[in-house]
C-alpha positions in Angstrom: 44.6 102.4 161.2 41.3 102.8 159.3 41.7 105.4 156.6 39.1 107.6 154.9 39.6 105.6 151.7 38.8 102.4 153.6 35.7 104.0 155.2 34.5 105.1 151.8 35.1 101.6 150.3 33.3 100.0 153.3 30.3 102.3 153.1 30.1 101.6 149.3 30.2 97.9 149.9 27.6 98.1 152.7 25.3 100.0 150.4 25.6 97.5 147.6 25.0 94.6 150.0 21.9 96.2 151.5 20.5 96.7 148.0 21.2 93.0 147.3 19.2 91.9 150.3 16.3 94.1 149.3 16.9 96.8 152.0 16.9 100.0 149.8 15.8 102.2 152.6 18.8 101.3 154.8 21.0 101.6 151.7 19.8 105.1 151.1 21.1 106.1 154.6 24.5 104.8 153.7 24.4 106.6 150.3 23.6 109.8 152.1 26.6 109.3 154.5 28.8 108.9 151.4 27.4 112.0 149.7 27.8 114.2 152.7 31.3 112.9 153.5 30.2 111.6 156.9 33.1 109.2 156.9 35.3 112.2 157.6 33.9 113.0 161.0 37.0 111.9 162.7 39.1 114.6 161.1 36.6 117.4 161.0 37.6 119.2 164.2 39.2 122.6 163.4 42.7 123.0 164.7 44.9 126.0 165.5 45.2 128.9 163.2 47.4 128.5 160.1 48.8 131.7 158.6 49.4 131.3 154.9 51.8 133.7 153.3 50.6 134.8 149.9 51.0 137.7 147.4 48.5 140.3 148.4 46.8 140.1 145.0 46.4 136.3 145.4 44.9 136.7 148.9 42.4 139.3 147.7 41.5 137.2 144.6 40.9 134.1 146.8 38.7 136.0 149.3 36.7 137.6 146.5 36.1 134.4 144.6 35.2 132.4 147.8 32.7 135.1 148.7 31.2 135.0 145.1 31.0 131.2 145.3 29.4 131.2 148.7 32.2 129.3 150.4 31.5 129.6 154.1 35.0 128.7 155.3 38.3 128.6 153.5 39.4 126.0 156.0 37.2 123.5 154.3 39.0 124.2 151.0 42.3 123.7 152.7 41.1 120.5 154.3 40.2 119.2 150.8 43.6 120.2 149.5 45.3 118.3 152.4 43.2 115.2 151.6 44.1 115.3 148.0 47.8 115.9 148.7 47.9 112.9 151.1 46.1 110.8 148.5 48.6 111.8 145.8 46.0 113.6 143.8 47.6 117.0 144.2 51.3 118.1 144.3 52.8 121.3 145.3 54.3 123.2 142.3 58.0 124.0 142.3 58.6 127.4 143.7 60.4 130.2 141.9 61.9 133.2 143.8 61.8 136.7 142.5 64.8 139.0 142.6 65.2 141.1 145.6 63.0 144.2 145.3 60.8 142.8 142.6 58.6 140.4 144.7 55.0 141.4 145.3 54.1 142.4 148.9 53.2 139.3 150.9 50.4 139.1 153.4 48.8 136.5 155.7 45.6 134.6 155.0 44.4 132.9 158.2 42.5 129.6 158.1 41.8 126.9 160.6 42.2 123.5 158.9 41.5 120.2 160.6 44.3 119.4 163.1 44.7 115.7 162.1 45.1 116.6 158.4 47.6 119.3 159.2 49.6 116.9 161.2 49.5 114.2 158.5 50.7 116.7 155.9 53.5 117.9 158.1 54.6 114.3 158.7 55.3 114.0 155.0 58.0 116.6 155.3 56.1 119.2 153.2 55.0 122.4 154.8 51.2 122.5 155.4 51.4 126.2 154.6 52.8 125.5 151.2 50.2 122.9 150.4 47.4 125.2 151.6 48.7 128.1 149.6 49.1 126.2 146.3 45.8 124.5 146.6 43.9 127.7 147.3 45.6 129.4 144.4 44.8 126.5 142.1 41.1 126.2 143.1 40.5 130.0 142.9 42.8 130.4 139.8 45.2 133.0 141.0 49.0 133.4 141.6 50.8 130.9 139.4 47.5 129.4 138.3 46.0 132.6 137.0 44.9 132.8 133.4 47.7 135.1 132.5 50.3 132.4 133.2 51.3 129.9 130.5 49.7 126.5 130.9 47.5 127.7 133.8 43.9 127.1 134.5 41.4 129.0 132.4 39.8 132.2 133.7 36.5 131.7 135.5 33.5 132.7 133.5 30.0 133.9 134.1 28.1 132.2 136.8 26.0 129.3 135.4 23.3 127.9 137.7 21.9 124.7 136.3 19.1 123.0 138.3 19.8 119.5 139.6 18.2 117.2 142.1 19.4 118.0 145.6 21.0 114.5 146.2 22.9 114.9 142.9 24.2 118.3 144.0 25.5 116.8 147.3 27.1 113.9 145.5 28.8 116.3 143.1 30.1 118.5 145.9 31.4 115.5 147.9 33.2 114.1 144.8 34.6 117.1 143.1 34.9 119.4 146.1 35.6 123.0 144.8 36.8 121.9 141.4 33.4 121.4 139.7 34.0 124.3 137.3 37.3 123.0 136.2 35.9 119.5 135.8 33.2 120.9 133.6 35.8 122.6 131.5 37.6 119.3 131.1 34.3 117.8 129.9 33.9 120.7 127.4 37.4 120.1 126.1 36.7 116.4 125.6 33.4 117.1 123.7 35.2 119.5 121.4 37.9 116.9 120.8 35.2 114.3 119.9 36.1 112.2 122.9 32.6 112.2 124.4 29.1 112.4 123.0 26.7 115.3 123.8 24.1 113.9 126.2 21.7 115.4 128.7 20.9 113.8 132.1 17.3 112.6 132.5 16.3 112.9 136.2 13.9 110.2 137.5 12.7 112.6 140.3 12.4 116.3 139.8 10.5 117.1 143.0 13.5 118.7 144.8 15.5 120.6 142.2 18.2 123.0 143.5 20.8 125.3 141.9 24.4 124.2 141.4 26.6 127.3 140.8 29.6 126.9 138.6 31.8 129.3 136.6 33.3 127.5 133.5 35.4 129.7 131.2 33.2 131.8 128.9 35.2 131.2 125.7 35.1 127.5 126.2 31.4 127.6 127.0 30.7 129.6 123.8 32.6 127.0 121.7 30.6 124.2 123.2 27.4 126.2 122.6 28.3 126.6 118.9 29.2 122.9 118.7 25.7 122.0 120.0 23.7 124.4 117.8 22.4 121.5 115.8 22.0 119.1 118.7 18.4 119.2 119.9 17.7 119.3 123.6 21.3 119.4 124.8 22.9 122.5 126.3 26.5 123.1 127.4 25.5 122.7 131.0 23.8 119.4 130.2 27.2 118.2 128.9 29.0 119.6 131.9 26.7 117.9 134.5 26.7 114.6 132.5 30.5 114.7 132.5 30.7 115.3 136.3 28.4 112.3 136.8 30.5 110.1 134.5 33.9 111.2 135.8 33.0 110.5 139.4 30.9 107.4 138.8 27.9 109.0 140.4 24.4 107.4 140.2 21.8 110.1 140.2 19.0 107.6 139.7 18.5 108.7 136.1 16.0 106.9 133.9 
């Protein structure tokens, strides 16, 4: 059976071959398919409703954060979580149970994930509801992933809206999904630890610039800003975007 990973690899190889035989226009169509995730068409059909049991505060936090980020459908976030789970890139945290009478009120959050992905997750013996719940709480930093929990993700900060070329934004979204803010925080941490150099992307084409909305942690942002105070022409968001490109091996046609 052809997997999404094989499709991605095949499209990447096809693009490289087209460039080798001097067919850049045809290669650009393949690159667009990669950026937009067109290789996932087979699994894109929404399935039946999935009711996810969550603490009420987590449900509300997820809905509020998704609305703030302009997420059109939580089903797409769950689909991403299913894909990462199946690829071994995401694991469901061990569950702890509160004493009777102390547990927070639980409510349902209804989503419609892709039927094929849901079936594939269920076939692993892990409940799709548990995978969906954990991934949503991790992406939107609530429940066990809230900032108040030890070792959890950092609290989302002020919205930052750097301008990037449209094709770069689509490549970032396809590669990092809904984790771009956390990936940028990872880059910030590496900069502060001296593991990467402060650089700013230089775009070859600025004729179609669009906003990329992210919310890295404010305290971390301020530390990076202070670190860069003597570095001319480089801002924290320059570092963040450059790190995203490097982490996912994206080629934004920089010069």
